[in-house]
TIRONU-552319 format. One record per residue (C-alpha): residue in one letter; z, y, x. Coordinates in steps of 0.2 Angstrom, whole numbers, plus 2048, in hexadecimal, padded with zeros to 3 digits. Example, Ala and Ser with C-alpha at 12.3 -4.5 7.8 and 13.67 -1.06 7.14 Angstrom:
<recs>
{A,{827,7EA,83E}}
{S,{824,7FB,844}}
</recs>
This chain:
<recs>
{M,{D54,D28,B00}}
{N,{D44,D1E,B02}}
{E,{D37,D29,AF9}}
{D,{D2B,D1A,AF8}}
{L,{D38,D10,AEF}}
{L,{D3B,D1F,AE3}}
{I,{D28,D1F,ADF}}
{E,{D28,D0C,ADD}}
{L,{D37,D0E,AD0}}
{K,{D2E,D1B,AC6}}
{K,{D1E,D11,AC6}}
{Y,{D27,D02,AC1}}
{I,{D2F,D0B,AB2}}
{S,{D1F,D14,AAC}}
{E,{D14,D04,AAD}}
{G,{D21,CF7,AA7}}
{S,{D20,CEE,A97}}
{F,{D32,CF1,A93}}
{E,{D3B,D00,A8B}}
{L,{D4A,D07,A94}}
{K,{D58,D0C,A88}}
{W,{D6B,D0F,A89}}
{P,{D78,D04,A81}}
{Q,{D7F,D08,A70}}
{S,{D92,D08,A6D}}
{A,{D91,CF7,A65}}
{D,{D86,CEF,A73}}
{K,{D8F,CE5,A81}}
{V,{D8D,CEA,A93}}
{Y,{D92,CDC,A9F}}
{K,{D9A,CE5,AAD}}
{D,{DA8,CD9,AB0}}
{E,{DA0,CCA,AB9}}
{C,{D90,CC1,ABC}}
{F,{D87,CB9,AAE}}
{Y,{D85,CA9,AB8}}
{C,{D95,CA8,AC2}}
{S,{DA6,CB1,AC4}}
{D,{DA1,CBE,AD1}}
{T,{DA6,CD0,ACD}}
{A,{DA2,CE1,AD3}}
{F,{DAF,CDE,AE1}}
{S,{DA4,CD0,AE8}}
{P,{D98,CD2,AF6}}
{G,{D89,CDC,AF0}}
{G,{D92,CE1,AE0}}
{L,{D8C,CDE,ACF}}
{F,{D7A,CE3,AC9}}
{I,{D79,CE8,AB7}}
{S,{D68,CE6,AAF}}
{L,{D62,CF5,AA6}}
{L,{D58,CEA,A9B}}
{D,{D66,CE0,A92}}
{F,{D75,CE7,A9B}}
{V,{D7A,CD5,AA3}}
{G,{D83,CD5,AB3}}
{I,{D7C,CCB,AC1}}
{C,{D83,CC8,AD3}}
{A,{D79,CC9,AE2}}
{K,{D78,CB6,AE4}}
{H,{D70,CB4,AD3}}
{L,{D65,CC4,AD2}}
{D,{D55,CBB,AD7}}
{L,{D58,CAE,AC9}}
{Y,{D5A,CBC,ABC}}
{V,{D4A,CC5,AC2}}
{E,{D40,CB4,AC2}}
{K,{D46,CB1,AB0}}
{T,{D44,CC2,AA8}}
{S,{D37,CCB,AB4}}
{F,{D42,CDA,AB3}}
{R,{D47,CE3,AC4}}
{L,{D51,CF3,AC1}}
{F,{D64,CF2,AC2}}
{L,{D73,CFD,AC3}}
{N,{D7D,CF6,AD2}}
{I,{D90,CF8,AD1}}
{K,{D9B,CF5,AE0}}
{K,{DAE,CF6,ADF}}
{S,{DBB,CF5,AEC}}
{K,{DCE,CF9,AEE}}
{V,{DD2,D08,AF8}}
{P,{DE3,D0D,AFF}}
{N,{DEE,D16,AF2}}
{E,{DEF,D27,AFB}}
{D,{DEA,D39,AF8}}
{S,{DD8,D3D,AFB}}
{E,{DCB,D49,AF6}}
{E,{DBD,D45,AEA}}
{P,{DAE,D3B,AF1}}
{K,{DA2,D45,AFC}}
{D,{D92,D3A,AFE}}
{K,{D91,D2D,AF0}}
{I,{D94,D2B,ADE}}
{Q,{DA6,D24,ADB}}
{R,{DB3,D23,ACE}}
{L,{DC5,D21,AD3}}
{C,{DD1,D19,AC6}}
{I,{DE2,D11,AC8}}
{S,{DE4,CFF,AC3}}
{Q,{DF3,CF6,ABB}}
{T,{DF9,CF2,ACD}}
{E,{DF8,D04,AD2}}
{D,{DE9,D01,ADE}}
{K,{DDB,D0D,ADE}}
{I,{DCA,D06,ADB}}
{S,{DBA,D0E,AE2}}
{S,{DAB,D0B,AD8}}
{D,{D9A,D0F,AE0}}
{Y,{D8A,D10,AD5}}
{N,{D78,D0F,ADA}}
{L,{D67,D09,AD3}}
{C,{D5E,CFA,ADA}}
{L,{D4C,CF5,AD8}}
{H,{D4A,CE2,ADC}}
{P,{D47,CDC,AE9}}
{H,{D4C,CEB,AF2}}
{I,{D5F,CE9,AEF}}
{E,{D64,CEE,B00}}
{V,{D5C,CFF,AFD}}
{P,{D67,D08,AF0}}
{I,{D5F,D16,AE6}}
{K,{D6C,D24,AE4}}
{I,{D6E,D29,AD2}}
{E,{D6E,D3B,AD6}}
{S,{D5C,D39,ADD}}
{H,{D4D,D3F,AD3}}
{I,{D4D,D2F,AC7}}
{G,{D4A,D39,AB7}}
{D,{D55,D40,AAA}}
{R,{D53,D31,A9E}}
{L,{D57,D24,AAB}}
{R,{D66,D2E,AB1}}
{E,{D6D,D2F,AA0}}
{I,{D6B,D1C,A9D}}
{V,{D74,D19,AAD}}
{D,{D82,D25,AA9}}
{I,{D85,D1D,A98}}
{V,{D85,D0B,A9F}}
{I,{D92,D11,AAC}}
{A,{D9D,D19,A9E}}
{H,{D9B,D0A,A92}}
{I,{DAA,CFF,A8F}}
{N,{DAA,CEE,A97}}
{A,{DA4,CE0,A8D}}
{E,{DB4,CD6,A90}}
{L,{DBF,CE4,A8A}}
{Q,{DB4,CE7,A7B}}
{Q,{DB5,CD5,A76}}
{R,{DC8,CD6,A77}}
{L,{DC9,CE6,A6D}}
{Q,{DBD,CDE,A60}}
{S,{DC9,CCF,A5F}}
{G,{DD8,CDA,A5B}}
{V,{DE0,CDA,A6C}}
{S,{DEA,CEA,A6E}}
{E,{DED,CEA,A81}}
{W,{DE8,CFA,A8B}}
{D,{DE0,CF8,A9C}}
{G,{DDB,D0A,A9F}}
{E,{DC9,D09,A98}}
{E,{DCC,D09,A85}}
{R,{DC4,D19,A7E}}
{Q,{DD0,D23,A72}}
{I,{DC9,D31,A67}}
{S,{DD4,D40,A68}}
{K,{DD6,D4E,A5B}}
{A,{DCD,D5A,A67}}
{A,{DBE,D4F,A68}}
{E,{DBB,D4E,A56}}
{K,{DB6,D61,A55}}
{L,{DB1,D64,A67}}
{E,{DAA,D75,A6A}}
{Q,{D9C,D74,A77}}
{I,{D95,D83,A80}}
{P,{D83,D82,A87}}
{F,{D84,D7D,A99}}
{E,{D75,D80,AA5}}
{G,{D73,D74,AB4}}
{K,{D7A,D63,AB8}}
{I,{D8B,D5F,ABF}}
{S,{D8A,D56,ACF}}
{Y,{D92,D46,AD3}}
{D,{D9A,D4D,AE3}}
{G,{DA0,D5D,AEB}}
{W,{DAB,D62,ADD}}
{I,{DB6,D71,AE0}}
{C,{DC1,D7C,AD4}}
{A,{DB6,D89,ACC}}
{K,{DC3,D97,ACC}}
{P,{DBE,DA4,AD8}}
{G,{DC9,DA3,AE8}}
{C,{DCF,D91,AE4}}
{E,{DC8,D84,AEF}}
{L,{DD1,D75,AE9}}
{K,{DC6,D65,AEA}}
{E,{DD3,D59,AE2}}
{N,{DDC,D58,AD1}}
{L,{DCD,D5F,AC9}}
{W,{DC9,D5F,AB6}}
{L,{DB9,D60,AAD}}
{N,{DB9,D6A,A9D}}
{L,{DAE,D62,A90}}
{S,{DAB,D72,A86}}
{D,{DA3,D7D,A94}}
{G,{DA1,D71,AA3}}
{V,{DAC,D7B,AAE}}
{I,{DB6,D71,ABB}}
{M,{DC7,D78,AC0}}
{C,{DD7,D72,AC8}}
{G,{DE6,D6B,ABF}}
{R,{DF9,D6E,AC0}}
{Y,{E03,D6C,AD0}}
{A,{E0D,D5C,AD0}}
{P,{E1B,D5E,ADD}}
{M,{E23,D4D,ADA}}
{S,{E12,D44,ADE}}
{G,{E0B,D51,AEB}}
{V,{DFC,D54,AE0}}
{K,{DF5,D66,AE4}}
{G,{DF0,D71,AD6}}
{N,{DF0,D83,AD0}}
{G,{DEF,D80,ABD}}
{H,{DDE,D89,ABB}}
{A,{DD7,D7C,AAF}}
{V,{DE7,D7D,AA4}}
{S,{DE5,D90,AA3}}
{L,{DD3,D8E,A9E}}
{L,{DD8,D82,A90}}
{Y,{DE4,D8E,A88}}
{I,{DD9,D9E,A8A}}
{F,{DCA,D97,A81}}
{N,{DD3,D89,A77}}
{F,{DC8,D7B,A80}}
{F,{DD4,D6D,A7F}}
{L,{DC9,D5E,A86}}
{P,{DC8,D5C,A99}}
{I,{DC6,D4C,AA3}}
</recs>
């Protein structure tokens, strides 16, 4: 991490005439494709999401956007397809793995970028400040604008990103949790269990434990997360 760039980032935020804020549930976050063309997060350089208005811009049009808005801070999203094979959780960078409709695994890498230093990513786990990190996390989790528009139009298709409210979430009990959960290096919290895959985060107490063993698919697991659910009646893991 370039310390000078981190200092420049903090100075830019503190001295800027803008106010950083996270998107509300009704706001649109354009993570599907570039505002100026059809490039996506799979394109070279990925997609840059403006933390000012949540518009997605490709690397080719980033200079144009900055020239028009004078805003320089972006969340860079890079996506790529990876072989559909068993692997451990990411070790050295922020990733989210999901399965698409074609059964391809998608690797999504997230970093902050301060224009014009787009070739020098700012890791989200760096000391960027709690508020900025919270904004970034909410932007990452926010539903894509394209899917949001389809849902508002009454389209009932499901593509893996629509958020459903479960009964367990309506009265979710949460226990105070000290510290922060890392984006990498996950391991089952059960003493003696060292599994680093098939892990589940309990939303009540923040504990990460392994799921069940699935013999048909070869997924490893000792069922420690399930045991925790029934012992304490915490029924909302992810």
